[in-house]
DODREN-797825 format. One line per field, with one value per atom (N, C-alpha, C, CB): z negated, x negated, y; atom name; residue in three letters. Coordinates in Angstrom, 3 decimals, always signed. Glycine has a CB too. Example, Ala and Ser with C-alpha at 12.3 -4.5 7.8 and 13.67 -1.06 7.14 Angstrom:
REM residues 2
z: (-7.800  -7.800  -7.800  -9.046  -7.080  -7.140  -7.870  -5.725)
x: (-13.190  -12.300  -13.200  -11.308  -12.850  -13.670  -12.900  -14.084)
y: (-5.690  -4.500  -3.300  -4.473  -2.250  -1.060  +0.030  -0.598)
at: (N  CA  C  CB  N  CA  C  CB)
aa: (ala  ala  ala  ala  ser  ser  ser  ser)
END
This chain:
REM residues 47
z: (+180.059  +179.937  +180.384  +180.768  +179.645  +179.961  +180.780  +178.661  +181.905  +182.762  +182.474  +184.277  +182.096  +181.878  +183.040  +180.525  +183.628  +184.765  +184.312  +185.484  +185.126  +184.872  +185.362  +185.564  +184.852  +185.233  +186.744  +184.523  +187.368  +188.816  +189.562  +189.263  +189.075  +189.710  +189.567  +189.101  +188.419  +188.181  +189.075  +186.693  +189.165  +190.010  +191.467  +189.869  +191.930  +193.306  +193.546  +193.607  +192.614  +192.752  +192.819  +191.583  +191.921  +191.899  +193.171  +190.694  +193.690  +194.945  +196.102  +195.265  +196.167  +197.224  +197.069  +197.208  +195.839  +195.593  +195.992  +194.110  +195.635  +195.993  +197.506  +195.381  +198.192  +199.652  +200.274  +200.187  +199.751  +200.276  +200.058  +199.623  +198.894  +198.613  +199.494  +197.111  +199.632  +200.432  +201.898  +200.318  +202.428  +203.841  +204.079  +204.371  +203.005  +203.152  +203.193  +204.380  +202.942  +202.956  +201.761  +202.947  +200.647  +199.433  +198.846  +198.393  +198.049  +197.351  +195.859  +197.690  +195.189  +193.731  +193.239  +193.189  +192.473  +191.940  +190.530  +191.946  +190.330  +189.025  +187.979  +189.179  +187.540  +186.500  +185.152  +186.475  +184.290  +182.963  +182.237  +182.122  +182.302  +181.625  +182.187  +181.776  +183.519  +184.140  +183.681  +185.681  +183.705  +183.331  +181.870  +183.609  +180.998  +179.576  +179.375  +178.744  +180.083  +179.952  +180.438  +180.735  +181.553  +182.067  +181.106  +183.442  +180.513  +179.554  +178.322  +179.133  +177.915  +176.730  +176.938  +176.363  +178.178  +178.432  +178.963  +179.421  +178.923  +179.251  +180.702  +178.883  +181.494  +182.889  +183.042  +183.807  +183.776  +183.981  +185.458  +183.112  +185.856  +187.244  +187.402  +187.654  +188.634  +188.927  +189.146  +190.141  +188.582  +188.791  +187.812  +188.675)
x: (-71.866  -71.622  -72.882  -70.381  -73.251  -74.418  -73.960  -75.162  -74.627  -74.305  -75.296  -74.333  -74.802  -75.666  -75.495  -75.351  -76.615  -76.580  -76.206  -77.931  -75.441  -75.113  -76.262  -73.779  -76.335  -77.408  -77.434  -77.240  -76.292  -76.227  -76.848  -74.770  -76.634  -77.212  -78.731  -76.616  -79.206  -80.657  -81.295  -80.964  -80.672  -81.194  -81.241  -80.335  -80.191  -80.149  -81.269  -78.786  -81.463  -82.538  -83.904  -82.503  -84.149  -85.439  -85.679  -85.529  -84.638  -84.779  -85.134  -83.477  -84.467  -84.750  -86.152  -83.703  -86.552  -87.892  -88.954  -88.059  -88.752  -89.700  -89.822  -89.269  -88.698  -88.695  -89.438  -87.242  -89.224  -89.884  -91.394  -89.304  -91.816  -93.249  -93.861  -93.495  -93.166  -93.676  -93.858  -92.745  -92.991  -93.066  -93.967  -91.676  -94.552  -95.478  -94.822  -96.267  -93.529  -92.825  -93.237  -91.300  -93.511  -93.959  -95.137  -92.807  -95.908  -97.031  -96.769  -98.360  -97.137  -97.094  -98.506  -96.534  -98.664  -99.974  -100.060  -100.210  -100.912  -100.983  -101.747  -101.641  -101.141  -101.757  -101.588  -101.132  -102.557  -102.534  -101.221  -103.709  -100.745  -99.498  -98.323  -99.226  -98.284  -97.206  -97.265  -97.299  -98.463  -98.611  -98.268  -100.022  -98.625  -98.294  -96.782  -98.984  -96.118  -94.661  -93.976  -94.141  -94.445  -93.863  -94.098  -94.448  -95.277  -95.589  -94.687  -97.075  -94.357  -93.513  -92.108  -93.430  -91.646  -90.315  -90.377  -89.569  -91.587  -91.731  -92.045  -90.514  -92.385  -92.737  -94.247  -92.067  -94.791  -96.228  -96.521  -96.866  -97.711  -98.118  -98.491  -99.309  -98.574  -98.892  -100.370  -98.132  -101.224  -102.674  -103.282  -103.368)
y: (-135.631  -137.040  -137.799  -137.457  -138.803  -139.615  -140.820  -140.067  -141.022  -142.172  -143.284  -141.784  -144.424  -145.570  -146.534  -146.263  -146.903  -147.816  -149.215  -147.835  -149.879  -151.276  -152.135  -151.681  -153.343  -154.261  -154.457  -155.616  -154.591  -154.789  -153.606  -154.989  -152.399  -151.213  -151.203  -149.934  -151.615  -151.664  -152.713  -151.970  -153.876  -154.946  -154.494  -156.220  -153.850  -153.351  -152.350  -152.705  -151.424  -150.437  -151.119  -149.440  -152.074  -152.754  -153.551  -153.669  -154.186  -154.940  -154.007  -155.709  -152.855  -151.879  -151.292  -150.754  -151.020  -150.477  -151.491  -150.086  -152.741  -153.798  -153.929  -155.138  -153.898  -153.997  -152.805  -154.065  -151.618  -150.422  -150.466  -149.173  -150.920  -151.035  -152.121  -151.348  -153.248  -154.366  -154.008  -155.547  -153.166  -152.792  -151.582  -152.503  -151.056  -149.936  -148.567  -150.119  -148.518  -147.232  -146.370  -147.455  -147.015  -146.329  -147.084  -146.212  -146.380  -146.996  -146.962  -146.282  -148.043  -148.076  -147.819  -149.447  -146.758  -146.410  -146.980  -144.855  -147.991  -148.653  -147.830  -150.011  -146.744  -145.914  -146.599  -144.487  -146.386  -147.008  -146.729  -146.506  -145.489  -145.122  -145.933  -143.603  -146.085  -146.870  -148.325  -146.796  -148.894  -150.295  -150.535  -150.760  -149.580  -149.717  -149.663  -148.611  -148.761  -148.643  -149.909  -147.426  -150.456  -151.699  -152.859  -152.034  -152.915  -153.981  -153.884  -153.911  -152.671  -152.495  -153.051  -151.021  -153.070  -153.610  -155.043  -152.721  -155.617  -157.023  -157.329  -157.718  -156.324  -156.552  -156.511  -155.508  -157.481  -157.536  -157.770  -158.641  -157.395  -157.639  -159.101  -156.722  -159.557  -160.957  -161.175  -161.422  -160.372  -160.513  -161.477  -159.169)
at: (N  CA  C  CB  N  CA  C  CB  N  CA  C  CB  N  CA  C  CB  N  CA  C  CB  N  CA  C  CB  N  CA  C  CB  N  CA  C  CB  N  CA  C  CB  N  CA  C  CB  N  CA  C  CB  N  CA  C  CB  N  CA  C  CB  N  CA  C  CB  N  CA  C  CB  N  CA  C  CB  N  CA  C  CB  N  CA  C  CB  N  CA  C  CB  N  CA  C  CB  N  CA  C  CB  N  CA  C  CB  N  CA  C  CB  N  CA  C  CB  N  CA  C  CB  N  CA  C  CB  N  CA  C  CB  N  CA  C  CB  N  CA  C  CB  N  CA  C  CB  N  CA  C  CB  N  CA  C  CB  N  CA  C  CB  N  CA  C  CB  N  CA  C  CB  N  CA  C  CB  N  CA  C  CB  N  CA  C  CB  N  CA  C  CB  N  CA  C  CB  N  CA  C  CB  N  CA  C  CB  N  CA  C  CB  N  CA  C  CB  N  CA  C  CB  N  CA  C  CB  N  CA  C  CB)
aa: (met  met  met  met  val  val  val  val  his  his  his  his  gln  gln  gln  gln  ala  ala  ala  ala  arg  arg  arg  arg  ile  ile  ile  ile  ala  ala  ala  ala  glu  glu  glu  glu  ile  ile  ile  ile  val  val  val  val  thr  thr  thr  thr  phe  phe  phe  phe  leu  leu  leu  leu  glu  glu  glu  glu  glu  glu  glu  glu  ala  ala  ala  ala  lys  lys  lys  lys  arg  arg  arg  arg  ser  ser  ser  ser  val  val  val  val  ser  ser  ser  ser  thr  thr  thr  thr  gly  gly  gly  gly  lys  lys  lys  lys  tyr  tyr  tyr  tyr  asp  asp  asp  asp  phe  phe  phe  phe  val  val  val  val  pro  pro  pro  pro  arg  arg  arg  arg  arg  arg  arg  arg  lys  lys  lys  lys  asn  asn  asn  asn  leu  leu  leu  leu  gln  gln  gln  gln  ala  ala  ala  ala  leu  leu  leu  leu  ala  ala  ala  ala  gln  gln  gln  gln  ile  ile  ile  ile  gly  gly  gly  gly  leu  leu  leu  leu  arg  arg  arg  arg  ser  ser  ser  ser  lys  lys  lys  lys  thr  thr  thr  thr)
END
């Protein structure tokens, strides 16, 4: 069975990920492949 995440679950995950990166618990490595994938779904960095 395939589990599809609900929007609320995705938002919760992204909020937790952002908080973890902001506090230095994790690092986001801006690799070209990652940035291209994010751009394809409409997400861009704030630079």
